MIDOSE-1310 file (N, C-alpha, C; in nm, 2 decimals, decimal comma, always signed):
residues 229
mqai	+8,17/+8,91/+14,76/+8,27/+8,99/+14,71/+8,35/+8,93/+14,59; +8,38/+8,79/+14,61/+8,45/+8,72/+14,50/+8,36/+8,72/+14,37; +8,23/+8,70/+14,39/+8,14/+8,70/+14,27/+8,15/+8,83/+14,20; +8,15/+8,94/+14,27/+8,15/+9,08/+14,20/+8,28/+9,10/+14,14
mets	+8,39/+9,08/+14,21/+8,52/+9,11/+14,16/+8,56/+9,02/+14,04; +8,54/+8,89/+14,06/+8,58/+8,80/+13,95/+8,49/+8,82/+13,83; +8,36/+8,83/+13,85/+8,27/+8,85/+13,73/+8,30/+8,98/+13,66; +8,33/+9,09/+13,73/+8,36/+9,21/+13,67/+8,49/+9,20/+13,59
fdav	+8,59/+9,14/+13,65/+8,72/+9,12/+13,58/+8,70/+9,04/+13,45; +8,63/+8,93/+13,46/+8,61/+8,84/+13,34/+8,53/+8,91/+13,23; +8,43/+8,99/+13,28/+8,35/+9,07/+13,18/+8,44/+9,17/+13,10; +8,52/+9,24/+13,17/+8,61/+9,34/+13,11/+8,71/+9,27/+13,02
ylit	+8,76/+9,15/+13,06/+8,85/+9,08/+12,98/+8,79/+9,03/+12,85; +8,67/+8,97/+12,86/+8,60/+8,91/+12,74/+8,56/+9,02/+12,64; +8,51/+9,13/+12,70/+8,47/+9,24/+12,61/+8,59/+9,30/+12,54; +8,70/+9,31/+12,62/+8,82/+9,38/+12,56/+8,88/+9,30/+12,45
vitl	+8,90/+9,17/+12,47/+8,97/+9,09/+12,36/+8,88/+9,07/+12,24; +8,75/+9,05/+12,27/+8,66/+9,02/+12,15/+8,64/+9,15/+12,07; +8,63/+9,27/+12,14/+8,62/+9,39/+12,07/+8,74/+9,43/+11,99; +8,86/+9,41/+12,05/+8,98/+9,44/+11,98/+9,00/+9,34/+11,86
gilm	+8,96/+9,22/+11,88/+8,96/+9,12/+11,77/+8,88/+9,17/+11,65; +8,75/+9,21/+11,68/+8,66/+9,25/+11,58/+8,71/+9,37/+11,51; +8,77/+9,47/+11,59/+8,82/+9,59/+11,53/+8,94/+9,56/+11,43; +9,02/+9,46/+11,47/+9,13/+9,42/+11,39/+9,09/+9,36/+11,26
irrs	+8,98/+9,28/+11,27/+8,93/+9,21/+11,15/+8,87/+9,32/+11,05; +8,80/+9,41/+11,11/+8,73/+9,52/+11,03/+8,83/+9,62/+10,97; +8,94/+9,64/+11,04/+9,04/+9,75/+11,00/+9,16/+9,69/+10,94; +9,17/+9,56/+10,92/+9,29/+9,50/+10,87/+9,33/+9,55/+10,73
rgtk	+9,23/+9,60/+10,65/+9,25/+9,65/+10,52/+9,32/+9,55/+10,43; +9,29/+9,42/+10,44/+9,35/+9,32/+10,35/+9,48/+9,27/+10,40; +9,54/+9,33/+10,51/+9,66/+9,28/+10,56/+9,64/+9,15/+10,64; +9,69/+9,04/+10,58/+9,66/+8,91/+10,64/+9,70/+8,90/+10,78
qyll	+9,82/+8,95/+10,81/+9,87/+8,94/+10,95/+9,77/+8,99/+11,05; +9,72/+9,11/+11,03/+9,63/+9,17/+11,12/+9,49/+9,11/+11,12; +9,45/+9,06/+11,00/+9,32/+8,99/+10,99/+9,33/+8,86/+11,08; +9,44/+8,79/+11,06/+9,46/+8,67/+11,14/+9,47/+8,69/+11,28
fgvm	+9,54/+8,80/+11,32/+9,55/+8,84/+11,46/+9,41/+8,87/+11,52; +9,33/+8,93/+11,44/+9,19/+8,96/+11,49/+9,11/+8,83/+11,51; +9,12/+8,74/+11,42/+9,05/+8,61/+11,43/+9,11/+8,54/+11,55; +9,24/+8,55/+11,58/+9,30/+8,49/+11,69/+9,24/+8,54/+11,82
avtl	+9,23/+8,68/+11,83/+9,17/+8,74/+11,95/+9,03/+8,70/+11,97; +8,95/+8,70/+11,87/+8,81/+8,66/+11,88/+8,80/+8,51/+11,93; +8,88/+8,43/+11,87/+8,89/+8,29/+11,91/+8,92/+8,27/+12,06; +9,02/+8,35/+12,10/+9,06/+8,35/+12,25/+8,94/+8,39/+12,33
gagd	+8,88/+8,50/+12,30/+8,77/+8,55/+12,39/+8,64/+8,46/+12,38; +8,61/+8,42/+12,26/+8,49/+8,34/+12,24/+8,51/+8,20/+12,31; +8,62/+8,15/+12,30/+8,65/+8,02/+12,36/+8,65/+8,03/+12,52; +8,71/+8,13/+12,57/+8,71/+8,15/+12,71/+8,57/+8,18/+12,77
afhl	+8,49/+8,24/+12,69/+8,35/+8,27/+12,73/+8,27/+8,14/+12,77; +8,30/+8,03/+12,70/+8,23/+7,91/+12,73/+8,26/+7,86/+12,88; +8,37/+7,90/+12,93/+8,40/+7,86/+13,07/+8,37/+7,98/+13,17; +8,40/+8,10/+13,13/+8,39/+8,22/+13,22/+8,25/+8,26/+13,24
vpra	+8,16/+8,25/+13,14/+8,03/+8,30/+13,15/+7,95/+8,20/+13,25; +7,96/+8,07/+13,23/+7,89/+7,98/+13,33/+7,95/+8,00/+13,47; +8,08/+8,03/+13,48/+8,14/+8,05/+13,61/+8,09/+8,17/+13,68; +8,07/+8,28/+13,60/+8,01/+8,40/+13,65/+7,87/+8,38/+13,70
valc	+7,79/+8,30/+13,62/+7,65/+8,27/+13,66/+7,65/+8,19/+13,79; +7,74/+8,09/+13,80/+7,75/+8,01/+13,92/+7,79/+8,09/+14,04; +7,89/+8,18/+14,03/+7,93/+8,26/+14,14/+7,82/+8,35/+14,19; +7,74/+8,40/+14,10/+7,63/+8,49/+14,13/+7,50/+8,43/+14,17
ttgl	+7,49/+8,29/+14,16/+7,37/+8,22/+14,20/+7,39/+8,12/+14,31; +7,39/+7,99/+14,27/+7,40/+7,89/+14,37/+7,54/+7,83/+14,40; +7,64/+7,88/+14,34/+7,78/+7,84/+14,37/+7,83/+7,74/+14,26; +7,96/+7,73/+14,26/+8,04/+7,65/+14,16/+8,00/+7,51/+14,17
dqyt	+7,97/+7,45/+14,29/+7,95/+7,31/+14,31/+7,82/+7,27/+14,23; +7,73/+7,36/+14,20/+7,61/+7,32/+14,13/+7,63/+7,33/+13,98; +7,74/+7,37/+13,93/+7,77/+7,39/+13,79/+7,89/+7,31/+13,74; +7,92/+7,20/+13,81/+8,04/+7,12/+13,78/+8,04/+7,08/+13,64
avlg	+7,93/+7,02/+13,59/+7,93/+6,96/+13,45/+7,94/+7,07/+13,35; +7,87/+7,18/+13,37/+7,87/+7,29/+13,27/+8,01/+7,36/+13,26; +8,07/+7,38/+13,38/+8,20/+7,44/+13,39/+8,30/+7,34/+13,32; +8,29/+7,22/+13,34/+8,38/+7,12/+13,28/+8,37/+7,12/+13,13
igkf	+8,25/+7,13/+13,08/+8,23/+7,13/+12,93/+8,30/+7,26/+12,88; +8,27/+7,37/+12,95/+8,33/+7,50/+12,91/+8,48/+7,49/+12,91; +8,54/+7,43/+13,01/+8,68/+7,41/+13,02/+8,74/+7,33/+12,91; +8,66/+7,23/+12,87/+8,70/+7,14/+12,76/+8,70/+7,23/+12,63
itsi	+8,60/+7,30/+12,60/+8,59/+7,39/+12,48/+8,71/+7,49/+12,48; +8,73/+7,55/+12,60/+8,84/+7,64/+12,61/+8,98/+7,58/+12,58; +9,00/+7,45/+12,62/+9,12/+7,38/+12,59/+9,14/+7,37/+12,44; +9,03/+7,34/+12,37/+9,04/+7,33/+12,22/+9,07/+7,46/+12,16
tmtv	+9,00/+7,56/+12,20/+9,01/+7,69/+12,13/+9,15/+7,75/+12,16; +9,20/+7,73/+12,28/+9,34/+7,78/+12,31/+9,44/+7,71/+12,22; +9,42/+7,59/+12,19/+9,51/+7,52/+12,10/+9,50/+7,58/+11,96; +9,38/+7,61/+11,91/+9,37/+7,68/+11,79/+9,43/+7,82/+11,79
fyil	+9,42/+7,89/+11,91/+9,48/+8,02/+11,93/+9,63/+8,02/+11,89; +9,70/+7,91/+11,94/+9,84/+7,90/+11,92/+9,88/+7,86/+11,78; +9,79/+7,79/+11,71/+9,81/+7,76/+11,57/+9,80/+7,89/+11,49; +9,70/+7,97/+11,52/+9,69/+8,10/+11,45/+9,81/+8,19/+11,48
lyyv	+9,85/+8,19/+11,61/+9,97/+8,28/+11,64/+10,09/+8,23/+11,56; +10,11/+8,10/+11,54/+10,22/+8,05/+11,46/+10,21/+8,11/+11,32; +10,09/+8,12/+11,26/+10,08/+8,17/+11,13/+10,10/+8,33/+11,13; +10,07/+8,39/+11,24/+10,10/+8,54/+11,25/+10,25/+8,55/+11,24
wrlr	+10,32/+8,47/+11,31/+10,47/+8,47/+11,30/+10,52/+8,45/+11,16; +10,46/+8,35/+11,09/+10,51/+8,33/+10,95/+10,48/+8,45/+10,86; +10,36/+8,51/+10,88/+10,33/+8,62/+10,79/+10,41/+8,74/+10,83; +10,43/+8,77/+10,95/+10,50/+8,89/+11,00/+10,65/+8,89/+10,95
yrik	+10,71/+8,77/+10,96/+10,85/+8,76/+10,92/+10,87/+8,70/+10,79; +10,76/+8,69/+10,71/+10,77/+8,64/+10,57/+10,85/+8,50/+10,57; +10,80/+8,41/+10,65/+10,87/+8,28/+10,66/+10,82/+8,19/+10,55; +10,90/+8,13/+10,47/+10,87/+8,04/+10,37/+10,92/+7,90/+10,40
ghma	+10,86/+7,80/+10,35/+10,91/+7,66/+10,38/+10,89/+7,62/+10,52; +11,00/+7,56/+10,57/+11,00/+7,51/+10,71/+10,88/+7,42/+10,74; +10,86/+7,32/+10,65/+10,75/+7,23/+10,66/+10,76/+7,14/+10,78; +10,88/+7,11/+10,82/+10,90/+7,02/+10,94/+10,85/+7,10/+11,06
ltas	+10,88/+7,23/+11,07/+10,83/+7,31/+11,18/+10,68/+7,32/+11,19; +10,62/+7,34/+11,07/+10,47/+7,35/+11,06/+10,41/+7,21/+11,10; +10,47/+7,11/+11,06/+10,43/+6,97/+11,09/+10,43/+6,95/+11,24; +10,54/+7,00/+11,31/+10,56/+6,99/+11,45/+10,45/+7,06/+11,53
vyal	+10,41/+7,18/+11,48/+10,31/+7,26/+11,55/+10,17/+7,18/+11,54; +10,14/+7,13/+11,42/+10,02/+7,06/+11,40/+10,02/+6,93/+11,48; +10,13/+6,86/+11,48/+10,14/+6,74/+11,55/+10,11/+6,76/+11,70; +10,18/+6,86/+11,76/+10,15/+6,89/+11,90/+10,01/+6,93/+11,93
alvr	+9,95/+7,01/+11,84/+9,81/+7,05/+11,85/+9,72/+6,93/+11,84; +9,75/+6,84/+11,75/+9,66/+6,72/+11,73/+9,67/+6,63/+11,86; +9,79/+6,61/+11,91/+9,81/+6,53/+12,03/+9,73/+6,59/+12,14; +9,74/+6,72/+12,16/+9,67/+6,79/+12,26/+9,52/+6,77/+12,25
iilc	+9,47/+6,79/+12,13/+9,32/+6,78/+12,11/+9,27/+6,63/+12,14; +9,35/+6,54/+12,09/+9,32/+6,40/+12,11/+9,31/+6,36/+12,25; +9,41/+6,41/+12,33/+9,42/+6,38/+12,47/+9,30/+6,45/+12,54; +9,26/+6,56/+12,49/+9,14/+6,63/+12,55/+9,01/+6,55/+12,53
lfpq	+9,01/+6,47/+12,43/+8,88/+6,40/+12,39/+8,86/+6,27/+12,47; +8,97/+6,23/+12,54/+8,95/+6,10/+12,62/+8,86/+6,13/+12,74; +8,77/+6,03/+12,76/+8,67/+6,05/+12,87/+8,74/+6,04/+13,01; +8,86/+5,98/+13,01/+8,94/+5,98/+13,13/+8,97/+6,11/+13,19
ngwt	+8,96/+6,22/+13,11/+8,98/+6,35/+13,16/+8,88/+6,39/+13,27; +8,76/+6,33/+13,26/+8,66/+6,36/+13,36/+8,62/+6,50/+13,37; +8,60/+6,56/+13,25/+8,57/+6,70/+13,24/+8,44/+6,74/+13,32; +8,34/+6,65/+13,33/+8,22/+6,69/+13,40/+8,22/+6,64/+13,54
sada	+8,33/+6,59/+13,59/+8,34/+6,53/+13,72/+8,41/+6,63/+13,82; +8,36/+6,63/+13,94/+8,42/+6,72/+14,04/+8,56/+6,67/+14,09; +8,59/+6,54/+14,05/+8,72/+6,48/+14,09/+8,80/+6,44/+13,97; +8,82/+6,54/+13,88/+8,89/+6,51/+13,75/+9,04/+6,47/+13,79
plsw	+9,09/+6,36/+13,73/+9,23/+6,32/+13,77/+9,34/+6,42/+13,73; +9,43/+6,45/+13,82/+9,54/+6,54/+13,79/+9,63/+6,49/+13,68; +9,65/+6,36/+13,68/+9,74/+6,30/+13,58/+9,70/+6,33/+13,44; +9,57/+6,33/+13,41/+9,52/+6,37/+13,28/+9,53/+6,51/+13,25
gigr	+9,52/+6,59/+13,36/+9,53/+6,74/+13,34/+9,68/+6,77/+13,31; +9,77/+6,70/+13,37/+9,91/+6,72/+13,33/+9,94/+6,67/+13,19; +9,89/+6,55/+13,16/+9,92/+6,49/+13,04/+9,88/+6,57/+12,92; +9,76/+6,62/+12,92/+9,71/+6,69/+12,80/+9,77/+6,83/+12,79
nipf	+9,84/+6,88/+12,90/+9,90/+7,01/+12,89/+10,05/+7,00/+12,85; +10,10/+6,88/+12,85/+10,24/+6,87/+12,80/+10,26/+6,91/+12,66; +10,18/+6,85/+12,56/+10,20/+6,90/+12,43/+10,16/+7,05/+12,41; +10,07/+7,09/+12,49/+10,03/+7,24/+12,49/+10,15/+7,32/+12,53
almg	+10,21/+7,29/+12,64/+10,33/+7,36/+12,69/+10,44/+7,36/+12,58; +10,46/+7,24/+12,52/+10,57/+7,23/+12,42/+10,54/+7,32/+12,30; +10,41/+7,33/+12,27/+10,37/+7,42/+12,16/+10,39/+7,56/+12,19; +10,36/+7,60/+12,32/+10,38/+7,73/+12,36/+10,53/+7,77/+12,36
llii	+10,61/+7,67/+12,41/+10,76/+7,70/+12,41/+10,81/+7,72/+12,27; +10,76/+7,64/+12,18/+10,81/+7,66/+12,04/+10,77/+7,80/+11,99; +10,65/+7,85/+12,02/+10,61/+7,98/+11,97/+10,69/+8,09/+12,04; +10,72/+8,07/+12,17/+10,81/+8,16/+12,24/+10,94/+8,18/+12,18
vlfy	+11,01/+8,07/+12,15/+11,14/+8,07/+12,08/+11,13/+8,14/+11,95; +11,03/+8,10/+11,87/+11,02/+8,16/+11,73/+11,01/+8,31/+11,74; +10,92/+8,37/+11,83/+10,91/+8,51/+11,83/+11,03/+8,58/+11,90; +11,09/+8,51/+11,99/+11,21/+8,57/+12,05/+11,32/+8,59/+11,95
rsag	+11,35/+8,48/+11,88/+11,45/+8,49/+11,78/+11,42/+8,58/+11,66; +11,30/+8,57/+11,61/+11,27/+8,66/+11,49/+11,26/+8,80/+11,53; +11,20/+8,84/+11,64/+11,19/+8,98/+11,68/+11,33/+9,04/+11,70; +11,42/+8,96/+11,75/+11,56/+9,01/+11,77/+11,63/+9,02/+11,64
ahsd	+11,62/+8,92/+11,56/+11,69/+8,92/+11,43/+11,64/+9,03/+11,34; +11,51/+9,07/+11,34/+11,46/+9,17/+11,26/+11,45/+9,31/+11,33; +11,50/+9,32/+11,45/+11,49/+9,44/+11,53/+11,35/+9,49/+11,53; +11,26/+9,40/+11,56/+11,11/+9,43/+11,55/+11,07/+9,48/+11,69
spfr	+11,08/+9,61/+11,70/+11,05/+9,67/+11,83/+10,90/+9,65/+11,88; +10,80/+9,67/+11,79/+10,66/+9,65/+11,83/+10,64/+9,51/+11,89; +10,71/+9,41/+11,84/+10,68/+9,27/+11,88/+10,79/+9,21/+11,97; +10,88/+9,30/+12,02/+11,00/+9,25/+12,09/+10,96/+9,18/+12,22
lmwl	+10,84/+9,21/+12,27/+10,80/+9,14/+12,40/+10,69/+9,04/+12,38; +10,66/+9,01/+12,25/+10,56/+8,91/+12,23/+10,59/+8,78/+12,30; +10,72/+8,74/+12,29/+10,76/+8,61/+12,35/+10,74/+8,61/+12,50; +10,76/+8,73/+12,56/+10,74/+8,74/+12,71/+10,60/+8,72/+12,75
tial	+10,50/+8,78/+12,67/+10,36/+8,77/+12,71/+10,32/+8,62/+12,71; +10,37/+8,54/+12,61/+10,34/+8,40/+12,60/+10,41/+8,33/+12,72; +10,53/+8,36/+12,74/+10,60/+8,29/+12,85/+10,54/+8,32/+12,99; +10,49/+8,44/+13,01/+10,42/+8,47/+13,14/+10,29/+8,40/+13,15
sfaf	+10,22/+8,39/+13,04/+10,09/+8,32/+13,04/+10,11/+8,17/+13,09; +10,21/+8,11/+13,04/+10,24/+7,97/+13,08/+10,30/+7,96/+13,22; +10,38/+8,06/+13,26/+10,44/+8,06/+13,39/+10,33/+8,07/+13,50; +10,22/+8,15/+13,47/+10,11/+8,16/+13,56/+10,01/+8,04/+13,55
yipv	+10,00/+7,98/+13,43/+9,91/+7,87/+13,41/+9,95/+7,74/+13,46; +10,08/+7,71/+13,45/+10,13/+7,57/+13,49/+10,11/+7,55/+13,64; +10,14/+7,64/+13,73/+10,11/+7,62/+13,87/+9,96/+7,59/+13,90; +9,87/+7,65/+13,82/+9,73/+7,63/+13,84/+9,70/+7,49/+13,81
vlfa	+9,75/+7,44/+13,70/+9,73/+7,30/+13,66/+9,78/+7,20/+13,77; +9,89/+7,23/+13,82/+9,96/+7,14/+13,91/+9,90/+7,14/+14,06; +9,87/+7,26/+14,10/+9,84/+7,28/+14,25/+9,70/+7,34/+14,28; +9,62/+7,38/+14,19/+9,50/+7,45/+14,22/+9,40/+7,36/+14,30
dtvp	+9,40/+7,23/+14,27/+9,31/+7,14/+14,34/+9,34/+7,13/+14,49; +9,47/+7,13/+14,52/+9,51/+7,11/+14,66/+9,53/+7,24/+14,73; +9,57/+7,35/+14,65/+9,59/+7,48/+14,71/+9,50/+7,58/+14,63; +9,38/+7,59/+14,67/+9,29/+7,68/+14,59/+9,33/+7,82/+14,56
avgm	+9,41/+7,87/+14,65/+9,46/+8,01/+14,63/+9,55/+8,03/+14,51; +9,61/+7,92/+14,46/+9,69/+7,92/+14,34/+9,61/+7,96/+14,22; +9,48/+7,93/+14,23/+9,39/+7,96/+14,12/+9,39/+8,11/+14,09; +9,43/+8,20/+14,18/+9,44/+8,34/+14,16/+9,54/+8,38/+14,05
lmip	+9,63/+8,28/+14,02/+9,73/+8,31/+13,91/+9,66/+8,32/+13,78; +9,54/+8,28/+13,77/+9,47/+8,29/+13,64/+9,44/+8,44/+13,60; +9,45/+8,53/+13,70/+9,43/+8,67/+13,68/+9,55/+8,73/+13,60; +9,67/+8,71/+13,65/+9,78/+8,76/+13,57/+9,80/+8,69/+13,44
ktca	+9,76/+8,56/+13,44/+9,77/+8,48/+13,31/+9,68/+8,54/+13,21; +9,56/+8,58/+13,25/+9,46/+8,65/+13,16/+9,51/+8,78/+13,12; +9,58/+8,86/+13,21/+9,63/+8,99/+13,17/+9,74/+8,97/+13,07; +9,82/+8,86/+13,07/+9,92/+8,83/+12,97/+9,86/+8,81/+12,84
yvwt	+9,75/+8,75/+12,83/+9,68/+8,73/+12,70/+9,63/+8,86/+12,64; +9,58/+8,95/+12,73/+9,53/+9,08/+12,69/+9,65/+9,16/+12,63; +9,76/+9,15/+12,70/+9,88/+9,21/+12,65/+9,92/+9,16/+12,51; +9,91/+9,03/+12,49/+9,94/+8,97/+12,36/+9,85/+9,04/+12,25
vlig	+9,72/+9,05/+12,28/+9,63/+9,10/+12,18/+9,66/+9,25/+12,16; +9,69/+9,32/+12,27/+9,72/+9,47/+12,26/+9,84/+9,49/+12,17; +9,94/+9,41/+12,18/+10,06/+9,42/+12,10/+10,02/+9,42/+11,95; +9,94/+9,33/+11,91/+9,89/+9,32/+11,77/+9,81/+9,44/+11,73
ymdm	+9,72/+9,48/+11,82/+9,62/+9,59/+11,79/+9,70/+9,72/+11,78; +9,79/+9,75/+11,87/+9,87/+9,88/+11,86/+9,96/+9,88/+11,74; +10,01/+9,76/+11,70/+10,10/+9,76/+11,58/+10,01/+9,79/+11,46; +9,89/+9,73/+11,45/+9,80/+9,76/+11,34/+9,77/+9,91/+11,33
nrhr	+9,75/+9,97/+11,44/+9,72/+10,12/+11,44/+9,84/+10,20/+11,39; +9,96/+10,16/+11,43/+10,08/+10,23/+11,39/+10,09/+10,21/+11,23; +10,06/+10,09/+11,19/+10,07/+10,06/+11,05/+9,97/+10,14/+10,97; +9,85/+10,15/+11,02/+9,75/+10,23/+10,95/+9,78/+10,38/+10,94
kgad	+9,83/+10,43/+11,06/+9,87/+10,57/+11,06/+9,98/+10,60/+10,96; +10,08/+10,51/+10,96/+10,19/+10,52/+10,86/+10,14/+10,52/+10,72; +10,05/+10,43/+10,69/+10,00/+10,42/+10,55/+9,92/+10,55/+10,52; +9,84/+10,60/+10,61/+9,76/+10,72/+10,59/+9,85/+10,84/+10,56
trqr	+9,96/+10,85/+10,64/+10,05/+10,96/+10,62/+10,12/+10,95/+10,49; +10,16/+10,83/+10,44/+10,22/+10,82/+10,31/+10,13/+10,86/+10,20; +10,00/+10,82/+10,22/+9,90/+10,86/+10,11/+9,88/+11,01/+10,10; +9,87/+11,08/+10,22/+9,85/+11,22/+10,22/+9,97/+11,30/+10,16
s	+10,09/+11,24/+10,18/+10,21/+11,31/+10,13/+10,23/+11,28/+9,98
């Protein structure tokens, strides 16, 4: 039952975010904000596929224990692509609110991303081991969480300051994704049931992508209406 339910959920998730991302790229009409959002969605889905596809295969065949190394490598790749995802989301924020300058802020985003990626590269993470150390799992996620917190604050402030109704809950989708993700990092190894929080975490990311996609559609419809008039 777990194999069927989890595999089905993951398949719907991957197909949804990658499809929406491709549609945004194709329909962006030269609007950099939506083009970048589309690339961000494809990066999210493609990166997660490196972990979720082997997991689906494992669940439907001989079990997760037989795929420890492959799943670990997939988790490593996903960790890198998620870091890239937040860098892209930062630039979506800059484009949407026409942010100029703030080089120190940009440097902070890149510094946190670089620290995160460097920490992920250390062999002490034990990506291919069944007994990966929790301390490294926590350590590499500290700069990632700080990066997420920074993006949350930026969207919260900017959406409010610009009365940006379509993006008014963007900050919340990111906050929820981390709220569900952090307990998994801390407790999933000792309390396996906590791993179920990855489902609402995934839904929060789909919500993030849908916000961008629906806003693009509103923008296109508005542009078409103005052209006809």
